[in-house]
C-alpha positions in Angstrom: 0.0 0.0 0.0 2.8 2.4 0.9 4.6 1.6 -2.3 1.5 2.5 -4.3 1.1 5.8 -2.6 4.8 6.6 -3.2 4.5 5.5 -6.8 1.5 7.8 -7.3 3.3 10.7 -5.6 6.4 10.0 -7.8 4.2 10.0 -10.9 2.6 13.3 -9.9 6.0 14.9 -9.3 7.3 13.7 -12.6 4.3 15.0 -14.5 4.4 18.2 -12.6 8.1 18.7 -13.3 7.5 17.9 -17.0 4.6 20.4 -17.1 6.8 23.1 -15.5 9.6 22.5 -18.1 7.1 22.6 -21.0 5.6 25.8 -19.6 9.0 27.4 -19.3 9.8 26.5 -22.9 6.4 27.5 -24.4 5.6 30.6 -22.4 8.5 32.7 -23.9 7.5 31.6 -27.4 4.0 32.8 -26.9 5.3 36.1 -25.5 7.6 36.4 -28.5 4.7 35.7 -30.9 2.6 38.5 -29.3 5.5 41.0 -29.6 6.0 40.1 -33.3 2.3 40.6 -34.0 2.4 44.1 -32.3 5.6 45.0 -34.3 3.9 43.9 -37.5 0.9 46.0 -36.7 3.1 49.1 -36.0 5.1 48.4 -39.2 1.9 48.3 -41.3 0.7 51.6 -39.8 4.1 53.2 -40.4 4.1 52.0 -44.0 0.7 53.5 -44.7 1.8 56.8 -43.1 4.9 56.8 -45.3 2.8 56.3 -48.4 0.6 59.2 -47.5 3.6 61.4 -46.8 5.2 60.4 -50.1 2.0 61.2 -52.0 1.8 64.6 -50.3 5.5 65.3 -51.2 4.7 64.5 -54.8 1.8 67.0 -54.8 4.0 69.7 -53.2 6.7 69.1 -55.8 4.2 69.5 -58.6 3.0 72.7 -57.0 6.5 74.0 -56.6 7.4 73.2 -60.2 4.3 75.0 -61.5 5.1 78.1 -59.4 8.6 78.1 -60.7 7.4 77.8 -64.3 5.0 80.6 -63.7 7.7 82.8 -62.2 9.9 82.2 -65.2 7.4 82.4 -68.0 4.5 84.2 -66.6 2.2 81.6 -68.2 0.7 78.3 -67.0 -2.1 79.8 -64.9 -4.5 77.0 -66.0 -1.9 74.4 -65.0 -1.5 76.1 -61.6 -5.2 76.0 -61.1 -5.3 72.3 -62.0 -2.5 71.5 -59.6 -4.1 73.6 -56.9 -7.3 71.6 -57.2 -5.4 68.3 -57.0 -3.5 69.6 -54.0 -6.7 70.7 -52.2 -8.4 67.4 -53.0 -5.4 65.5 -51.7 -5.4 67.5 -48.4 -9.1 67.1 -47.9 -9.0 63.3 -48.6 -6.3 62.8 -46.0 
């Protein structure tokens, strides 16, 4: 009877020890997975922001080129109006 109790206690301690080892191995992996997911989310948001900034920079460059051309030639008013409308639309959409 005593041997059976000791055998059961030994089995419980072995299973408990194995469970603790498995937990110590798997827990950091799950924490790492959560961190990677957060970093991917932040990366995606940053990429979208960079795309918006790049598009805005393109619009500003068009506007600057049109103003320079107008200063040089005195013409291109219609082109400047068109670029102004595109720039305003871009600003309003964002």
